[in-house]
C-alpha positions as a Python dict, from the first residue, in 0.01 Angstrom:
ca = {
    (1, 'M'): (0, 0, 0),
    (2, 'G'): (-264, -81, 265),
    (3, 'N'): (-57, -364, 413),
    (4, 'W'): (241, -135, 437),
    (5, 'L'): (41, 128, 628),
    (6, 'E'): (-97, -138, 861),
    (7, 'F'): (254, -262, 923),
    (8, 'I'): (375, 90, 1005),
    (9, 'R'): (75, 152, 1232),
    (10, 'D'): (133, -179, 1414),
    (11, 'R'): (502, -96, 1462),
    (12, 'V'): (417, 250, 1600),
    (13, 'V'): (163, 101, 1841),
    (14, 'H'): (408, -169, 1947),
    (15, 'R'): (692, 80, 2005),
    (16, 'S'): (463, 310, 2203),
    (17, 'Q'): (364, 16, 2424),
    (18, 'V'): (731, -66, 2480),
    (19, 'G'): (801, 299, 2561),
    (20, 'K'): (511, 314, 2807),
    (21, 'R'): (630, 1, 2986),
    (22, 'K'): (983, 136, 3006),
    (23, 'L'): (849, 457, 3155),
    (24, 'D'): (642, 259, 3406),
    (25, 'A'): (950, 55, 3498),
    (26, 'A'): (1154, 372, 3548),
    (27, 'F'): (891, 514, 3784),
    (28, 'T'): (874, 185, 3974),
    (29, 'R'): (1256, 182, 4002),
    (30, 'R'): (1245, 535, 4145),
    (31, 'E'): (979, 432, 4398),
    (32, 'L'): (1181, 124, 4493),
    (33, 'D'): (1497, 330, 4538),
    (34, 'A'): (1311, 574, 4763),
    (35, 'K'): (1161, 291, 4969),
    (36, 'L'): (1499, 119, 5009),
    (37, 'R'): (1655, 450, 5114),
    (38, 'E'): (1378, 498, 5373),
    (39, 'L'): (1424, 143, 5498),
    (40, 'G'): (1799, 192, 5529),
    (41, 'E'): (1757, 518, 5716),
    (42, 'R'): (1517, 356, 5963),
    (43, 'V'): (1745, 57, 6020),
    (44, 'V'): (2042, 288, 6081),
    (45, 'A'): (1838, 496, 6324),
    (46, 'L'): (1725, 185, 6513),
    (47, 'A'): (2081, 51, 6525),
    (48, 'R'): (2209, 379, 6668),
    (49, 'E'): (1941, 380, 6936),
    (50, 'G'): (2018, 19, 7022),
    (51, 'G'): (1672, -86, 6910),
    (52, 'A'): (1799, -321, 6642),
    (53, 'A'): (2090, -559, 6634),
    (54, 'V'): (2300, -530, 6322),
    (55, 'P'): (2425, -856, 6171),
    (56, 'D'): (2802, -881, 6138),
    (57, 'D'): (2791, -869, 5761),
    (58, 'L'): (2615, -530, 5779),
    (59, 'A'): (2824, -380, 6058),
    (60, 'G'): (3090, -267, 5812),
    (61, 'L'): (2832, -90, 5597),
    (62, 'L'): (2690, 80, 5905),
    (63, 'R'): (3038, 195, 6010),
    (64, 'E'): (3107, 330, 5659),
    (65, 'A'): (2774, 513, 5661),
    (66, 'R'): (2860, 674, 5994),
    (67, 'E'): (3201, 780, 5863),
    (68, 'L'): (3040, 933, 5555),
    (69, 'E'): (2785, 1117, 5770),
    (70, 'E'): (3067, 1256, 5984),
    (71, 'R'): (3260, 1363, 5674),
    (72, 'L'): (2946, 1527, 5534),
    (73, 'Q'): (2887, 1715, 5859),
    (74, 'G'): (3245, 1840, 5851),
    (75, 'Q'): (3207, 1953, 5492),
    (76, 'L'): (2879, 2129, 5568),
    (77, 'S'): (3043, 2303, 5866),
    (78, 'D'): (3329, 2416, 5642),
    (79, 'I'): (3082, 2551, 5388),
    (80, 'A'): (2887, 2737, 5656),
    (81, 'A'): (3208, 2887, 5796),
    (82, 'L'): (3322, 2998, 5451),
    (83, 'E'): (2982, 3147, 5375),
    (84, 'S'): (2979, 3342, 5701),
    (85, 'E'): (3333, 3468, 5635),
    (86, 'G'): (3225, 3585, 5292),
    (87, 'S'): (2930, 3778, 5428),
    (88, 'T'): (3137, 3969, 5684),
    (89, 'T'): (3391, 4100, 5433),
}
């Protein structure tokens, strides 16, 4: 009976260590994602200002990002217009 309890205890400890490491990895992934987003935003800003040359293989991504930003601005403008129409009626 004692060996069985030790086995269960060891398994619980082991699984909790695995869970802790998975949680740590998830937090690190979130930090990495945020840092990469920040890096991308800074590179895009520098490229727009002419402060950074964009390699040819990234130019397409930059163009797509600009198109998405323009689409987002249009959508936000539409939302604002609809909201202001709704408040005047």
